[in-house]
C-alpha positions in Angstrom: -4.8 -22.3 5.4 -5.9 -23.4 8.8 -4.5 -26.9 8.2 -1.1 -25.5 7.3 -1.2 -23.3 10.4 -2.1 -26.2 12.6 0.9 -28.1 11.3 3.2 -25.3 12.2 1.6 -24.2 15.4 0.2 -26.9 17.6 -1.8 -24.4 19.6 -4.0 -23.8 16.6 -5.3 -27.4 16.6 -8.7 -26.3 18.0 -8.9 -23.3 15.6 -11.9 -23.1 13.3 -12.8 -20.7 10.5 -15.7 -18.6 11.7 -16.1 -16.5 8.6 -14.4 -15.4 5.4 -14.4 -11.9 4.0 -13.2 -10.7 0.7 -12.3 -7.1 0.0 -11.5 -5.2 -3.2 -7.9 -4.1 -3.7 -7.4 -0.6 -4.9 -5.9 -0.7 -8.4 -5.5 2.6 -10.3 -6.4 2.6 -14.0 -2.8 2.7 -15.1 -1.9 -0.2 -12.8 0.8 1.8 -10.9 0.6 2.6 -7.2 -0.4 6.1 -5.9 2.3 7.3 -3.5 3.4 10.5 -1.8 2.2 13.9 -0.9 -0.8 15.5 -2.6 0.1 18.9 -3.9 -3.2 20.5 -2.9 -3.1 18.9 0.6 0.5 19.1 1.8 -0.2 17.1 5.0 -1.9 14.3 3.2 0.0 11.3 1.7 -1.1 8.4 -0.4 0.2 4.9 -0.1 -2.2 2.9 -2.3 -1.0 -0.2 -4.2 -2.3 -3.5 -5.4 1.2 -4.9 -5.0 1.5 -4.3 -1.2 3.1 -7.6 -0.4 6.1 -6.9 -2.7 6.2 -3.1 -2.6 5.2 -2.2 1.0 8.7 -1.9 2.5 10.2 0.3 -0.2 7.0 2.4 -0.8 6.5 2.9 3.0 10.1 4.0 3.4 9.8 6.6 0.6 6.4 7.9 1.7 7.5 8.1 5.4 10.8 9.9 4.4 8.8 12.4 2.4 6.3 13.0 5.3 9.3 13.6 7.6 10.8 16.1 5.2 13.8 14.0 4.0 15.1 14.8 0.6 15.2 11.7 -1.6 15.0 13.6 -4.9 11.6 13.0 -6.4 11.6 9.3 -6.3 7.8 9.3 -6.0 7.2 11.6 -9.1 5.9 8.8 -11.4 3.5 7.6 -8.7 1.9 10.9 -7.5 -1.9 11.4 -7.4 -1.6 14.4 -9.7 -0.8 12.1 -12.7 -4.6 11.6 -12.9 -5.3 15.4 -13.2 -6.8 16.4 -16.5 -5.7 19.5 -18.4 -8.6 21.9 -19.1 
């Protein structure tokens, strides 16, 4: 990665890797993202996805629109946190 960066940006020629970190990506059990307002916490919105690189612009647009009170139908219905609720 550093070598590729050096080829594109000559200013990186002196760059060196100091450390590498690996984090876990959030992946819900059903594999779908968790997006939108939480019914019990109306001022709390989820935007959790393992496919952030491909989904971030659209998901961010939908979650932001909902947070701002825009009506987009319920485009986020299949992705809401409540789908994990169990019936008692």
